[in-house]
Backbone as XML, in Angstrom:
<?xml version="1.0"?>
<chain id="A" units="angstrom">
  <residue number="1" name="MET">
    <atom name="N" x="4.924" y="-0.183" z="7.491"/>
    <atom name="CA" x="4.963" y="1.255" z="7.563"/>
    <atom name="C" x="3.945" y="1.715" z="8.599"/>
  </residue>
  <residue number="2" name="LYS">
    <atom name="N" x="4.343" y="2.655" z="9.403"/>
    <atom name="CA" x="3.484" y="3.162" z="10.467"/>
    <atom name="C" x="2.496" y="4.193" z="9.921"/>
  </residue>
  <residue number="3" name="ILE">
    <atom name="N" x="1.348" y="4.280" z="10.568"/>
    <atom name="CA" x="0.304" y="5.209" z="10.144"/>
    <atom name="C" x="0.769" y="6.652" z="10.298"/>
  </residue>
  <residue number="4" name="VAL">
    <atom name="N" x="1.631" y="6.916" z="11.276"/>
    <atom name="CA" x="2.146" y="8.267" z="11.491"/>
    <atom name="C" x="2.978" y="8.703" z="10.284"/>
  </residue>
  <residue number="5" name="ASP">
    <atom name="N" x="3.763" y="7.785" z="9.746"/>
    <atom name="CA" x="4.572" y="8.093" z="8.568"/>
    <atom name="C" x="3.697" y="8.306" z="7.336"/>
  </residue>
  <residue number="6" name="ILE">
    <atom name="N" x="2.643" y="7.531" z="7.224"/>
    <atom name="CA" x="1.758" y="7.629" z="6.060"/>
    <atom name="C" x="1.008" y="8.958" z="6.063"/>
  </residue>
  <residue number="7" name="ARG">
    <atom name="N" x="0.635" y="9.438" z="7.237"/>
    <atom name="CA" x="-0.124" y="10.691" z="7.325"/>
    <atom name="C" x="0.698" y="11.907" z="6.884"/>
  </residue>
  <residue number="8" name="LYS">
    <atom name="N" x="2.009" y="11.771" z="6.822"/>
    <atom name="CA" x="2.876" y="12.879" z="6.394"/>
    <atom name="C" x="2.854" y="13.075" z="4.879"/>
  </residue>
  <residue number="9" name="TYR">
    <atom name="N" x="2.418" y="12.066" z="4.140"/>
    <atom name="CA" x="2.385" y="12.150" z="2.681"/>
    <atom name="C" x="1.266" y="13.056" z="2.205"/>
  </residue>
  <residue number="10" name="THR">
    <atom name="N" x="1.472" y="13.657" z="1.033"/>
    <atom name="CA" x="0.408" y="14.436" z="0.405"/>
    <atom name="C" x="-0.509" y="13.469" z="-0.351"/>
  </residue>
  <residue number="11" name="THR">
    <atom name="N" x="-1.594" y="13.994" z="-0.865"/>
    <atom name="CA" x="-2.553" y="13.169" z="-1.583"/>
    <atom name="C" x="-1.933" y="12.555" z="-2.839"/>
  </residue>
  <residue number="12" name="ALA">
    <atom name="N" x="-1.161" y="13.346" z="-3.566"/>
    <atom name="CA" x="-0.527" y="12.848" z="-4.788"/>
    <atom name="C" x="0.509" y="11.767" z="-4.468"/>
  </residue>
  <residue number="13" name="GLU">
    <atom name="N" x="1.266" y="11.979" z="-3.412"/>
    <atom name="CA" x="2.271" y="10.985" z="-3.021"/>
    <atom name="C" x="1.608" y="9.680" z="-2.598"/>
  </residue>
  <residue number="14" name="LEU">
    <atom name="N" x="0.494" y="9.785" z="-1.894"/>
    <atom name="CA" x="-0.226" y="8.578" z="-1.462"/>
    <atom name="C" x="-0.752" y="7.800" z="-2.665"/>
  </residue>
  <residue number="15" name="ALA">
    <atom name="N" x="-1.269" y="8.498" z="-3.643"/>
    <atom name="CA" x="-1.776" y="7.821" z="-4.840"/>
    <atom name="C" x="-0.643" y="7.103" z="-5.559"/>
  </residue>
  <residue number="16" name="LYS">
    <atom name="N" x="0.506" y="7.769" z="-5.665"/>
    <atom name="CA" x="1.663" y="7.177" z="-6.326"/>
    <atom name="C" x="2.182" y="5.961" z="-5.563"/>
  </residue>
  <residue number="17" name="GLU">
    <atom name="N" x="2.283" y="6.092" z="-4.250"/>
    <atom name="CA" x="2.776" y="4.985" z="-3.422"/>
    <atom name="C" x="1.811" y="3.799" z="-3.429"/>
  </residue>
  <residue number="18" name="SER">
    <atom name="N" x="0.508" y="4.079" z="-3.487"/>
    <atom name="CA" x="-0.456" y="2.977" z="-3.489"/>
    <atom name="C" x="-0.364" y="2.173" z="-4.780"/>
  </residue>
  <residue number="19" name="THR">
    <atom name="N" x="-0.165" y="2.839" z="-5.913"/>
    <atom name="CA" x="-0.007" y="2.090" z="-7.162"/>
    <atom name="C" x="1.290" y="1.294" z="-7.152"/>
  </residue>
  <residue number="20" name="LYS">
    <atom name="N" x="2.315" y="1.864" z="-6.558"/>
    <atom name="CA" x="3.595" y="1.155" z="-6.436"/>
    <atom name="C" x="3.426" y="-0.103" z="-5.572"/>
  </residue>
  <residue number="21" name="LEU">
    <atom name="N" x="2.699" y="0.032" z="-4.472"/>
    <atom name="CA" x="2.461" y="-1.116" z="-3.598"/>
    <atom name="C" x="1.628" y="-2.188" z="-4.290"/>
  </residue>
  <residue number="22" name="ARG">
    <atom name="N" x="0.653" y="-1.781" z="-5.073"/>
    <atom name="CA" x="-0.158" y="-2.760" z="-5.813"/>
    <atom name="C" x="0.705" y="-3.571" z="-6.769"/>
  </residue>
  <residue number="23" name="GLU">
    <atom name="N" x="1.651" y="-2.894" z="-7.428"/>
    <atom name="CA" x="2.560" y="-3.599" z="-8.334"/>
    <atom name="C" x="3.460" y="-4.566" z="-7.568"/>
  </residue>
  <residue number="24" name="GLU">
    <atom name="N" x="3.946" y="-4.143" z="-6.403"/>
    <atom name="CA" x="4.793" y="-5.012" z="-5.586"/>
    <atom name="C" x="4.027" y="-6.251" z="-5.124"/>
  </residue>
  <residue number="25" name="ILE">
    <atom name="N" x="2.778" y="-6.066" z="-4.735"/>
    <atom name="CA" x="1.949" y="-7.184" z="-4.290"/>
    <atom name="C" x="1.735" y="-8.170" z="-5.432"/>
  </residue>
  <residue number="26" name="ALA">
    <atom name="N" x="1.431" y="-7.649" z="-6.616"/>
    <atom name="CA" x="1.231" y="-8.520" z="-7.777"/>
    <atom name="C" x="2.509" y="-9.281" z="-8.095"/>
  </residue>
  <residue number="27" name="ASP">
    <atom name="N" x="3.644" y="-8.604" z="-8.014"/>
    <atom name="CA" x="4.929" y="-9.253" z="-8.280"/>
    <atom name="C" x="5.210" y="-10.337" z="-7.245"/>
  </residue>
  <residue number="28" name="LEU">
    <atom name="N" x="4.949" y="-10.048" z="-5.981"/>
    <atom name="CA" x="5.169" y="-11.048" z="-4.928"/>
    <atom name="C" x="4.269" y="-12.260" z="-5.122"/>
  </residue>
  <residue number="29" name="ARG">
    <atom name="N" x="3.013" y="-12.017" z="-5.483"/>
    <atom name="CA" x="2.103" y="-13.143" z="-5.727"/>
    <atom name="C" x="2.609" y="-14.021" z="-6.863"/>
  </residue>
  <residue number="30" name="ARG">
    <atom name="N" x="3.083" y="-13.372" z="-7.934"/>
    <atom name="CA" x="3.641" y="-14.111" z="-9.065"/>
    <atom name="C" x="4.842" y="-14.950" z="-8.644"/>
  </residue>
  <residue number="31" name="ARG">
    <atom name="N" x="5.721" y="-14.334" z="-7.856"/>
    <atom name="CA" x="6.934" y="-15.031" z="-7.433"/>
    <atom name="C" x="6.628" y="-16.202" z="-6.510"/>
  </residue>
  <residue number="32" name="VAL">
    <atom name="N" x="5.628" y="-16.045" z="-5.637"/>
    <atom name="CA" x="5.236" y="-17.138" z="-4.749"/>
    <atom name="C" x="4.624" y="-18.270" z="-5.562"/>
  </residue>
  <residue number="33" name="HIS">
    <atom name="N" x="3.808" y="-17.916" z="-6.522"/>
    <atom name="CA" x="3.169" y="-18.921" z="-7.361"/>
    <atom name="C" x="4.192" y="-19.714" z="-8.176"/>
  </residue>
  <residue number="34" name="MET">
    <atom name="N" x="5.228" y="-19.017" z="-8.645"/>
    <atom name="CA" x="6.267" y="-19.670" z="-9.442"/>
    <atom name="C" x="7.257" y="-20.436" z="-8.575"/>
  </residue>
  <residue number="35" name="GLY">
    <atom name="N" x="7.226" y="-20.209" z="-7.270"/>
    <atom name="CA" x="8.126" y="-20.913" z="-6.374"/>
    <atom name="C" x="9.429" y="-20.188" z="-6.113"/>
  </residue>
  <residue number="36" name="GLU">
    <atom name="N" x="9.577" y="-18.981" z="-6.605"/>
    <atom name="CA" x="10.802" y="-18.214" z="-6.389"/>
    <atom name="C" x="10.880" y="-17.659" z="-4.973"/>
  </residue>
  <residue number="37" name="ALA">
    <atom name="N" x="9.745" y="-17.269" z="-4.423"/>
    <atom name="CA" x="9.703" y="-16.717" z="-3.069"/>
    <atom name="C" x="8.862" y="-17.629" z="-2.193"/>
  </residue>
  <residue number="38" name="THR">
    <atom name="N" x="9.277" y="-17.760" z="-0.945"/>
    <atom name="CA" x="8.542" y="-18.635" z="-0.033"/>
    <atom name="C" x="7.930" y="-17.865" z="1.134"/>
  </residue>
  <residue number="39" name="ASN">
    <atom name="N" x="8.273" y="-16.588" z="1.276"/>
    <atom name="CA" x="7.773" y="-15.799" z="2.393"/>
    <atom name="C" x="6.442" y="-15.150" z="2.023"/>
  </residue>
  <residue number="40" name="VAL">
    <atom name="N" x="5.352" y="-15.840" z="2.314"/>
    <atom name="CA" x="4.027" y="-15.320" z="1.978"/>
    <atom name="C" x="3.572" y="-14.251" z="2.972"/>
  </residue>
  <residue number="41" name="ARG">
    <atom name="N" x="4.234" y="-14.144" z="4.094"/>
    <atom name="CA" x="3.892" y="-13.113" z="5.072"/>
    <atom name="C" x="4.173" y="-11.713" z="4.530"/>
  </residue>
  <residue number="42" name="GLN">
    <atom name="N" x="5.112" y="-11.608" z="3.606"/>
    <atom name="CA" x="5.410" y="-10.320" z="2.987"/>
    <atom name="C" x="4.194" y="-9.776" z="2.265"/>
  </residue>
  <residue number="43" name="ILE">
    <atom name="N" x="3.458" y="-10.651" z="1.620"/>
    <atom name="CA" x="2.254" y="-10.226" z="0.896"/>
    <atom name="C" x="1.249" y="-9.636" z="1.881"/>
  </residue>
  <residue number="44" name="ARG">
    <atom name="N" x="1.076" y="-10.304" z="2.997"/>
    <atom name="CA" x="0.129" y="-9.826" z="4.004"/>
    <atom name="C" x="0.541" y="-8.455" z="4.528"/>
  </residue>
  <residue number="45" name="ALA">
    <atom name="N" x="1.821" y="-8.273" z="4.802"/>
    <atom name="CA" x="2.312" y="-6.992" z="5.315"/>
    <atom name="C" x="2.100" y="-5.882" z="4.286"/>
  </residue>
  <residue number="46" name="LYS">
    <atom name="N" x="2.376" y="-6.168" z="3.025"/>
    <atom name="CA" x="2.194" y="-5.162" z="1.967"/>
    <atom name="C" x="0.722" y="-4.818" z="1.792"/>
  </residue>
  <residue number="47" name="ARG">
    <atom name="N" x="-0.152" y="-5.830" z="1.897"/>
    <atom name="CA" x="-1.591" y="-5.573" z="1.771"/>
    <atom name="C" x="-2.081" y="-4.682" z="2.906"/>
  </residue>
  <residue number="48" name="LYS">
    <atom name="N" x="-1.563" y="-4.893" z="4.113"/>
    <atom name="CA" x="-1.959" y="-4.057" z="5.239"/>
    <atom name="C" x="-1.453" y="-2.632" z="5.071"/>
  </residue>
  <residue number="49" name="ASP">
    <atom name="N" x="-0.225" y="-2.483" z="4.556"/>
    <atom name="CA" x="0.291" y="-1.149" z="4.276"/>
    <atom name="C" x="-0.574" y="-0.439" z="3.240"/>
  </residue>
  <residue number="50" name="LEU">
    <atom name="N" x="-0.980" y="-1.185" z="2.215"/>
    <atom name="CA" x="-1.841" y="-0.612" z="1.182"/>
    <atom name="C" x="-3.174" y="-0.166" z="1.775"/>
  </residue>
  <residue number="51" name="ALA">
    <atom name="N" x="-3.735" y="-0.978" z="2.641"/>
    <atom name="CA" x="-5.010" y="-0.622" z="3.275"/>
    <atom name="C" x="-4.858" y="0.641" z="4.117"/>
  </residue>
  <residue number="52" name="ARG">
    <atom name="N" x="-3.752" y="0.758" z="4.839"/>
    <atom name="CA" x="-3.516" y="1.966" z="5.633"/>
    <atom name="C" x="-3.417" y="3.186" z="4.729"/>
  </residue>
  <residue number="53" name="MET">
    <atom name="N" x="-2.682" y="3.041" z="3.620"/>
    <atom name="CA" x="-2.530" y="4.161" z="2.697"/>
    <atom name="C" x="-3.865" y="4.582" z="2.101"/>
  </residue>
  <residue number="54" name="LEU">
    <atom name="N" x="-4.663" y="3.612" z="1.711"/>
    <atom name="CA" x="-5.957" y="3.936" z="1.107"/>
    <atom name="C" x="-6.897" y="4.580" z="2.124"/>
  </residue>
  <residue number="55" name="THR">
    <atom name="N" x="-6.794" y="4.175" z="3.381"/>
    <atom name="CA" x="-7.610" y="4.780" z="4.427"/>
    <atom name="C" x="-7.247" y="6.242" z="4.618"/>
  </residue>
  <residue number="56" name="VAL">
    <atom name="N" x="-5.951" y="6.518" z="4.725"/>
    <atom name="CA" x="-5.504" y="7.896" z="4.906"/>
    <atom name="C" x="-5.839" y="8.722" z="3.669"/>
  </residue>
  <residue number="57" name="LEU">
    <atom name="N" x="-5.690" y="8.132" z="2.490"/>
    <atom name="CA" x="-6.018" y="8.830" z="1.248"/>
    <atom name="C" x="-7.492" y="9.222" z="1.225"/>
  </residue>
  <residue number="58" name="SER">
    <atom name="N" x="-8.363" y="8.320" z="1.609"/>
    <atom name="CA" x="-9.793" y="8.646" z="1.612"/>
    <atom name="C" x="-10.115" y="9.699" z="2.665"/>
  </residue>
  <residue number="59" name="GLU">
    <atom name="N" x="-9.417" y="9.663" z="3.796"/>
    <atom name="CA" x="-9.625" y="10.694" z="4.818"/>
    <atom name="C" x="-9.224" y="12.070" z="4.279"/>
  </residue>
  <residue number="60" name="GLN">
    <atom name="N" x="-8.067" y="12.115" z="3.613"/>
    <atom name="CA" x="-7.601" y="13.390" z="3.069"/>
    <atom name="C" x="-8.526" y="13.912" z="1.977"/>
  </residue>
  <residue number="61" name="LEU">
    <atom name="N" x="-9.022" y="13.029" z="1.135"/>
    <atom name="CA" x="-9.945" y="13.455" z="0.077"/>
    <atom name="C" x="-11.255" y="13.952" z="0.662"/>
  </residue>
  <residue number="62" name="ALA">
    <atom name="N" x="-11.704" y="13.323" z="1.739"/>
    <atom name="CA" x="-12.935" y="13.770" z="2.380"/>
    <atom name="C" x="-12.758" y="15.159" z="2.998"/>
  </residue>
  <residue number="63" name="LYS">
    <atom name="N" x="-11.590" y="15.410" z="3.570"/>
    <atom name="CA" x="-11.320" y="16.740" z="4.144"/>
    <atom name="C" x="-11.263" y="17.805" z="3.055"/>
  </residue>
  <residue number="64" name="GLU">
    <atom name="N" x="-10.693" y="17.459" z="1.898"/>
    <atom name="CA" x="-10.589" y="18.430" z="0.814"/>
    <atom name="C" x="-11.958" y="18.785" z="0.237"/>
  </residue>
  <residue number="65" name="ASN">
    <atom name="N" x="-12.871" y="17.817" z="0.206"/>
    <atom name="CA" x="-14.187" y="18.047" z="-0.375"/>
    <atom name="C" x="-15.144" y="18.776" z="0.544"/>
  </residue>
  <residue number="66" name="VAL">
    <atom name="N" x="-14.832" y="18.824" z="1.822"/>
    <atom name="CA" x="-15.736" y="19.459" z="2.770"/>
    <atom name="C" x="-15.571" y="20.920" z="2.801"/>
  </residue>
</chain>
């Protein structure tokens, strides 16, 4: 997901999407560990998306508090 797309989300949407991504990452880790999935690069991509979302979320929260 591109940072431009993430910046369009509201604070509530970002919080919801970040929890959804955390669940997806946990599920992917479980599936890789069990041998069901072999594409470990997906985990890396999801983690980077999560980091982008959390960065934008913290920026938005900082703007709201100022």
